C-alpha positions in Angstrom: -5.2 -22.6 12.3 -3.8 -20.6 15.3 -0.1 -22.2 15.4 3.0 -20.1 14.9 3.9 -22.3 11.8 0.4 -21.5 10.3 0.7 -17.9 10.9 3.9 -17.7 9.3 2.6 -19.6 6.3 -0.1 -16.9 6.1 2.4 -14.1 5.8 4.5 -15.9 3.3 1.5 -16.6 1.2 0.3 -12.8 1.6 3.6 -11.7 0.0 2.7 -12.8 -3.4 -0.7 -11.0 -3.0 1.0 -7.9 -4.2 -2.2 -6.7 -6.0 -4.1 -5.8 -2.9 -3.5 -2.0 -2.3 -5.4 0.2 0.0 -8.2 2.8 -0.5 -5.6 5.3 0.0 -4.6 7.5 -3.0 -7.5 6.6 -5.2 -9.6 9.6 -5.9 -12.8 7.3 -5.9 -11.4 5.1 -3.1 -11.3 2.0 -5.2 -8.9 -0.8 -5.0 -6.7 -2.2 -7.7 -6.9 -6.0 -7.3 -5.0 -9.0 -9.3 -6.6 -12.0 -9.9 -4.9 -14.1 -7.2 -6.2 -17.4 -8.2 -5.0 -17.3 -11.9 -2.1 -15.0 -11.6 -0.4 -16.8 -8.7 -1.6 -20.3 -9.5 -2.9 -21.0 -6.0 -5.2 -23.5 -4.7 -8.4 -22.6 -3.1 -6.8 -23.3 0.4 -3.6 -21.5 -0.5 -5.7 -18.7 -1.8 -8.1 -18.4 1.4 -5.0 -18.4 3.8 -3.4 -15.8 1.8 -6.6 -13.7 1.5 -7.2 -13.4 5.2 -3.5 -12.9 6.2 -3.3 -9.4 5.0 -6.3 -8.5 6.8 -4.3 -8.9 10.1 -0.7 -8.0 8.7 -1.6 -4.2 8.7 -2.2 -4.1 12.5 1.5 -3.8 13.3 1.6 -0.6 11.2 -1.6 0.8 12.9 0.2 0.2 16.2 3.4 1.8 15.6 4.6 4.7 17.9 4.0 7.3 15.3 0.6 6.1 14.2 -2.2 5.1 16.6 0.2 5.7 19.8 0.8 9.1 18.9 -2.8 10.0 18.4 -4.2 8.0 21.2 -1.4 8.9 23.9 0.5 12.0 23.1 -2.9 14.1 22.6 -3.5 13.4 26.2 -2.6 14.0 29.8 -0.7 10.9 29.9 2.2 11.3 27.5 4.2 14.2 26.4 7.2 14.5 23.9 9.3 17.6 23.8 12.1 18.5 21.6 14.9 16.2 23.3 18.0 18.5 23.5 16.4 21.1 21.5 16.3 19.2 18.5 15.7 15.5 18.6 12.0 14.4 18.0 11.3 18.1 16.7 9.7 16.9 13.4 8.6 20.4 12.7 6.7 20.5 16.0 4.2 17.8 15.2 4.3 16.3 18.8 4.1 19.6 20.5 1.0 20.4 18.3 -0.4 17.1 18.9 -0.2 17.4 22.7 -1.5 20.9 22.7 -4.6 20.1 20.5 -3.2 22.2 17.7 -2.8 19.4 15.0 -3.5 20.5 11.5 -4.4 18.3 8.3 -0.9 18.1 6.9 0.5 16.3 10.1 2.2 13.2 8.8 1.4 11.0 11.9 -2.2 11.8 11.1 -1.8 11.1 7.5 0.0 7.6 8.2 -2.7 6.6 10.7 -5.4 7.5 8.3 -3.6 5.5 5.5 -2.7 2.4 7.7 -6.3 2.1 9.0 -7.9 2.7 5.6 -5.4 0.0 4.2 -7.0 -2.5 6.7 -10.6 -1.7 5.5 -9.4 -2.1 2.0 -7.6 -5.4 2.6 -10.8 -6.6 4.3 -13.0 -5.4 1.4 -10.5 -7.5 -1.0 -10.5 -10.5 1.0 -14.5 -10.6 1.6 -14.9 -10.4 -2.2 -12.5 -13.2 -2.9 -13.3 -15.5 0.2 -17.2 -15.4 -1.1 -15.9 -17.4 -4.2 -13.7 -19.7 -2.6 -14.6 -23.2 -1.8 -12.0 -24.2 0.8 -13.6 -25.2 4.1 -12.1 -22.5 6.1 -13.3 -19.7 3.8 -16.5 -19.4 5.7 -14.6 -18.6 8.9 -12.0 -16.4 7.2 -15.0 -14.4 5.5 -16.5 -13.7 9.0 -13.2 -12.6 10.2 -12.4 -10.3 7.5 -15.9 -8.6 8.0 -15.4 -8.5 11.6 -12.0 -6.8 11.0 -13.5 -4.5 8.6 -15.9 -3.4 11.4 -13.0 -3.0 13.7 -11.2 -0.9 11.5 -14.0 1.2 10.9 -14.6 1.6 14.6 -10.9 2.9 14.8 -11.8 5.4 12.0 -14.9 6.5 13.5 -13.2 7.2 16.8 -10.3 9.2 15.4 -11.8 10.8 12.3 -15.4 10.6 12.9 -16.6 8.6 9.9 -16.6 5.1 8.5 -16.5 3.4 5.0 -19.0 1.2 3.7 -18.1 -0.8 0.6 -19.4 -4.5 -0.5 -18.4 -5.0 -4.2 -15.1 -4.1 -5.4 -16.4 -1.8 -8.3 -18.5 0.1 -5.9 -17.9 3.8 -4.9 -17.2 3.7 -1.1 -20.0 5.2 1.0 -19.1 7.5 3.7 -21.0 6.9 7.1 -21.1 9.1 10.3 -22.9 9.1 13.5 -25.7 6.9 14.0 -25.5 5.4 10.4 -21.8 4.4 11.3 -22.5 2.9 14.5 -25.5 0.9 13.0 -23.3 -0.3 10.2 -20.4 -1.5 12.4 -23.0 -3.2 14.9 -24.5 -5.1 12.1 -21.3 -6.3 10.8 -20.4 -7.7 14.2 -23.7 -9.2 14.8 -23.8 -10.9 11.4 -20.5 -12.6 11.8 -20.4 -13.4 15.6 -22.3 -16.7 15.3 -19.7 -17.9 12.7 -16.5 -16.9 14.6 -14.4 -19.4 16.2 -13.7 -19.6 20.2 -10.2 -20.8 19.8 -8.0 -19.2 17.2 -7.4 -16.0 19.4 -5.9 -13.7 20.4 -4.2 -12.8 17.0 -7.3 -13.5 15.3 -11.0 -12.3 15.7 -13.1 -14.7 18.0 -16.6 -14.5 19.4 -15.1 -13.0 22.4 -13.2 -10.5 20.5 -16.5 -9.5 18.6 -18.3 -9.4 21.9 -15.5 -6.9 23.2 -15.8 -4.7 20.2 -19.6 -4.5 20.5 -19.2 -3.7 24.3 -16.6 -0.9 23.4 -19.0 0.3 20.6 -21.9 0.7 22.9 -19.9 2.2 25.6 -18.8 5.1 23.2 -21.8 5.3 21.2 -23.0 8.6 22.8 -19.7 10.3 21.8 -19.7 8.8 18.3 -23.1 9.7 17.5 -22.3 13.4 18.3 -18.6 13.9 18.8 -18.8 17.7 19.7 -22.0 17.5 22.0 -22.4 16.4 25.6 -22.6 12.8 25.6 -25.9 11.3 26.7 -25.4 7.6 27.4 -28.6 5.8 26.6 -29.8 2.9 29.2 -30.2 0.5 26.1 -26.7 1.2 25.2 -25.3 0.4 28.7 -27.4 -2.8 28.7 -25.9 -4.1 25.7 -22.4 -3.3 27.3 -23.5 -5.4 30.3 -24.7 -8.1 28.0 -21.5 -8.5 26.0 -19.1 -8.0 29.0 -21.2 -10.8 30.7 -20.7 -13.1 27.7 -17.0 -12.9 28.0 -17.0 -13.1 31.7 -19.3 -16.2 31.8 -17.5 -18.0 28.9 -14.8 -18.8 31.6 -12.3 -18.8 28.6 -10.3 -15.9 30.1 -8.5 -15.1 33.4 -7.1 -12.0 35.0 -3.4 -12.3 35.1 -1.9 -12.6 38.7 1.2 -11.1 37.3 0.5 -7.7 35.7 3.6 -7.6 33.7 3.2 -11.1 32.0 0.1 -9.2 30.2 2.8 -7.4 28.3 5.7 -9.8 28.4 7.4 -11.5 25.3 5.3 -14.7 26.0 1.9 -13.0 26.4 0.5 -14.6 23.3 -0.7 -17.4 25.6 -1.7 -15.3 28.5 -5.3 -15.8 29.3 -6.2 -12.3 29.8 -5.7 -11.3 26.0 -9.0 -11.5 24.1 -7.8 -9.7 20.9 -4.2 -8.6 20.1 -1.9 -7.6 17.4 0.1 -10.9 16.9 3.7 -9.9 17.4 5.6 -12.7 17.8 9.1 -12.7 16.3 9.3 -13.2 12.3 5.5 -12.0 12.0 6.5 -8.6 11.1 6.2 -7.3 14.3 8.0 -4.3 15.8 9.6 -3.4 19.2 8.5 0.3 19.0 6.2 0.2 22.3 9.3 -0.9 24.4 12.2 1.2 22.8 10.2 4.5 22.0 10.3 6.0 25.8 13.2 4.3 27.1 16.4 6.2 27.6 18.9 6.1 24.6 21.7 5.0 26.9 19.6 2.1 28.4 20.7 -1.2 26.6 18.4 -4.0 27.7 19.9 -6.8 25.7 23.3 -8.4 26.6 23.3 -10.1 23.1 22.8 -7.2 21.1 24.7 -3.9 22.3 23.2 -1.8 19.6 19.7 -2.1 20.8 18.6 0.8 23.1 16.1 3.2 23.5 15.1 6.5 21.9 14.5 8.9 24.7 10.9 9.6 23.4 7.7 10.4 25.3 7.3 10.5 29.2 4.5 10.6 31.2 3.3 14.1 32.3 3.6 15.5 35.7 -0.2 15.7 35.7 -0.7 11.8 35.3 2.1 11.1 37.7 0.3 13.3 40.3 -2.8 11.3 39.9 -0.8 8.4 41.2 0.6 10.5 44.2 -2.8 11.8 45.1 -4.5 8.2 45.0 -2.0 7.0 47.6 -0.8 9.9 49.5 2.3 9.2 51.6 2.7 5.6 50.3 5.1 5.5 47.1 2.8 4.2 44.2 5.6 1.7 43.3 4.8 0.2 46.8 1.0 0.7 46.7 0.1 -0.6 43.3 1.9 -3.5 41.5 0.9 -1.9 38.2 3.2 0.9 38.6 6.6 -0.7 38.7 8.5 -3.8 38.6 12.2 -3.6 39.7 14.5 -6.1 38.0 17.9 -4.1 38.5 19.5 -3.5 42.0 20.0 0.2 42.4 23.8 0.0 43.2 27.2 0.3 41.4 29.6 -2.2 40.3 27.2 -5.1 40.0 28.1 -8.3 38.1 25.3 -9.8 36.5 24.8 -13.1 34.4 23.9 -11.9 30.8 21.5 -14.9 30.4 19.1 -13.7 33.3 19.5 -9.9 32.9 16.2 -8.0 32.6 15.6 -4.2 32.8 12.9 -2.7 35.0 9.4 -2.4 33.8 6.7 0.2 34.5 7.1 3.8 35.2 10.8 4.6 35.5 11.9 7.3 37.9 15.2 8.8 39.1 18.7 7.4 38.4 18.7 4.7 35.8 20.9 1.6 36.2 21.9 -0.8 33.7 24.6 -2.3 31.5 27.9 -0.5 31.4 28.6 0.3 27.7 31.7 1.6 26.4 33.5 1.8 22.8 30.7 -0.2 21.3 30.7 -3.1 23.8 29.6 -4.0 27.3 32.1 -3.8 30.2 32.6 -7.5 31.4 33.6 -8.3 35.0 36.8 -10.0 36.0 35.5 -13.4 35.3 35.2 -12.5 31.8 31.6 -13.7 31.6 29.5 -11.4 33.8 28.4 -8.0 32.7 28.9 -4.7 34.7 25.7 -3.0 35.8 25.8 0.4 37.4 24.6 4.0 36.9 23.8 4.9 33.1 25.5 8.0 31.8 23.7 10.2 29.0 26.2 9.9 26.1 24.4 13.0 24.3 24.7 15.3 27.3 27.7 17.6 28.1 30.1 15.7 30.0 28.1 12.6 30.2 25.7 13.4 32.8 23.9 10.7 34.7 20.6 9.3 33.2 18.2 10.7 35.9 14.6 10.6 35.0 12.7 13.7 36.8 9.2 14.4 37.3 9.4 17.7 35.4 9.2 17.4 31.7 7.6 20.1 29.5 8.5 22.3 26.5 11.1 24.5 28.4 14.6 24.0 27.7 15.0 22.1 31.0 12.0 20.0 30.7 13.1 19.0 27.2 16.4 17.5 28.3 17.2 14.1 27.1 16.6 12.5 30.5 13.8 14.7 31.8 10.4 12.9 32.5 9.5 9.7 34.0 9.5 7.0 31.3 7.4 4.0 30.6 8.5 0.5 30.0 5.4 -1.3 29.9 5.9 -4.0 27.2 8.8 -6.1 27.6 11.8 -5.4 25.6 12.2 -8.2 22.9 15.0 -10.6 23.3 15.5 -10.5 19.6 15.4 -6.8 19.1 18.8 -6.4 17.5 18.3 -2.6 16.6 15.9 -1.6 19.2 13.0 -1.2 16.9 12.6 -4.5 15.4 11.3 -7.7 16.1 8.6 -7.3 18.7 7.5 -10.5 20.5 5.0 -9.2 22.9 1.4 -9.1 21.4 -0.1 -5.5 21.3 -3.4 -5.5 23.2 -6.7 -4.5 21.6 -8.9 -6.0 24.1 -8.3 -7.8 27.4 -10.3 -9.1 30.3 -9.6 -6.2 32.7 -11.2 -4.0 30.2 -14.2 -6.1 30.1 -14.7 -6.0 33.8 -14.0 -2.0 33.6 -16.5 -1.5 30.9 -19.0 -3.3 32.8 -18.4 -1.3 36.0 -18.7 1.8 33.8 -22.0 0.8 32.1 -23.6 0.1 35.6 -22.5 3.4 36.9 -23.8 5.3 33.8 -27.2 3.6 33.7 -28.4 3.3 37.4 -25.5 4.4 39.4 -25.1 0.9 40.8 -21.9 1.7 42.5 -21.7 -1.8 44.6 -21.8 -3.6 41.5 -19.3 -1.3 39.8 -17.1 -1.6 42.9 -17.1 -5.2 42.8 -15.7 -5.4 39.2 -13.0 -2.8 39.8 -11.8 -4.5 42.8 -11.9 -7.9 41.0 -9.2 -6.3 38.8 -7.2 -4.7 41.5 -7.0 -7.6 43.7 -6.1 -10.1 41.1 -2.5 -8.7 40.6 -0.9 -10.8 43.5 2.2 -12.1 41.8 4.6 -9.3 43.0 2.7 -7.5 45.6 -0.9 -6.7 46.5 -3.1 -3.6 45.9 -5.6 -2.6 48.3 -9.3 -2.6 47.4 -10.9 0.6 46.8 -13.9 1.4 49.3 -16.0 3.6 47.1 -16.2 4.3 43.4 -17.6 6.9 41.0 -17.0 8.1 37.4 -14.1 10.0 38.3 -12.5 7.5 40.3 -13.1 5.0 37.5 -11.4 7.1 34.9 -8.4 7.2 37.3 -8.4 3.7 37.6 -8.7 3.2 34.0 -5.7 5.2 33.7 -3.7 3.2 36.2 -4.6 0.0 34.5 -4.3 1.0 30.9 -1.7 3.5 30.7 0.1 3.2 27.4 -2.4 0.9 26.0 -3.8 3.5 23.4 -7.1 4.1 25.1 -6.6 7.3 26.8 -7.8 9.8 24.3 -11.1 7.9 23.8 -11.6 7.5 27.7 -11.0 11.3 28.2 -13.6 12.3 25.6 -16.1 9.7 26.9 -15.6 11.0 30.5 -15.8 14.5 29.3 -12.2 15.5 30.3 -10.6 15.9 26.9 -11.0 19.8 27.0 -9.4 19.9 30.5 -5.7 21.5 31.2 -2.9 19.5 31.8 1.0 19.7 31.3 1.4 22.2 28.3 -2.1 21.9 27.3 -4.7 24.5 27.9 -7.0 24.3 24.3 -10.5 23.8 25.3 -11.9 23.6 21.5 -14.3 20.8 21.3 -13.6 20.2 17.5 -10.2 18.9 18.7 -12.1 15.6 19.8 -11.6 14.1 16.4 -8.7 14.8 14.0 -8.5 16.5 10.6 -8.8 14.4 7.7 -5.5 14.6 5.9 -5.4 17.0 3.2 -3.8 14.4 0.9 -7.2 12.5 1.1 -9.4 15.4 0.5 -7.1 16.4 -2.5 -7.2 12.8 -3.7 -11.0 12.8 -3.8 -11.3 16.2 -5.2 -13.0 14.8 -8.3 -16.0 13.9 -6.4 -17.6 17.1 -5.3 -18.4 17.3 -1.6 -17.5 13.5 -1.2 -14.9 14.0 1.5 -15.3 17.2 3.7 -13.0 18.4 6.2 -14.0 17.9 9.7 -15.1 20.9 11.7 -12.4 23.3 13.2 -9.7 22.4 10.7 
């Protein structure tokens, strides 16, 4: 049941399951549930299909630019979002505060992320209870997937907020778990369902390999999640489990590192063999294009068919993060030294004429003068043949005198550093060919677990347990040397934890892992562009005040995290 048509049917059936509401907003964290069988008059098969669909359908909301991306990237040394032009993206200073580690419990991005993840848990609980009573042959598999996804959502909640929610029967009051109890609960759920999970329905659904990847991630971060405020002590048995589960994935021979790094994030990546678990973003499946348009310049218009589709001049990479590339490669431009840094699709010259059927914008980290389709009076400028489109230097329509769109290394919270064009931008995920407004209709699946992460998790576990640098180096170079489609990277000659963190930054930038990585490597209290806060309490986010207020009739039930 992994075909495109079947997933569309899932989503359509899910639309009538209107009674499934989140844990959010109910003081006792209970769900309101309709009798889907009787109220909707569905068959067991229709009901089973419709119950599993909402479990996955919440993922695009969690993976929006103002939810998980904001918390995982803008709070780190990778991404920064100033007031563009002094006003745009101001939003009462929430992005400045997030980056400086001064977030409060009223931050709407924190609240929206909490609500979305909690909705995933709630939908999973609803599905679990209904699927237990369903006689369709697929119900057992769906039940395993729902439990596994509940474990995943709880893992996200544990990482961000330091707690997990346990609830089996719909009428029960939800139990709140922290530390070791939360880890044990998530682990037991994944282990229980792993034997039942399929090996062939991914990456948009949870498979055995997906469960192994989540278990590896759980054990790798266990030291931090047991005590989010302390100094992490990585247990040997946890590292052994990381190796065990990553070995399972690698030895399954189901997955392969992509020779073309950019194919991993392309519009056709649903069939890319590097993806293990992902947010199914194929068009018409309620996907979105936020990961592509968010950082892109407002005057960059990627689609000849849709002149209104453009960027938003959002976050840029920090000079701190950029300099990590520079320091790694010295006198060699990182765009030359590392195929993961940049992919050029547009010639850097004026007065070009391009075929609109083949036009693609650049990908990766975008520096300097930007080139693209010339846009005037609501339409693209055509060449003399009446068919080709003109390409040249892009102008900033929001700046005084229409200055050129030149992305600079400097980006910060000063007036100069907050200019519309300031900061090197990131276009990692391919801009969707169907994104008529810029934001809508994402096609590229958003990655949760991929094979490169499996290799680098294994490398880290070997370093942390026994300082097995040789084995770790082999895994790191396996990933580096696999990217041969456009240019080749050189192998590293040595590896340690600091170099491994750097390598994870190069491989996974903009993939919503950076905050978790920095905390695990003991670097989250470091200073970087516009951030000097060293408060360890900021490692996890505040519980939204709305959630605490909603649970106020249960004394002591939901307590605010330390430091907020």
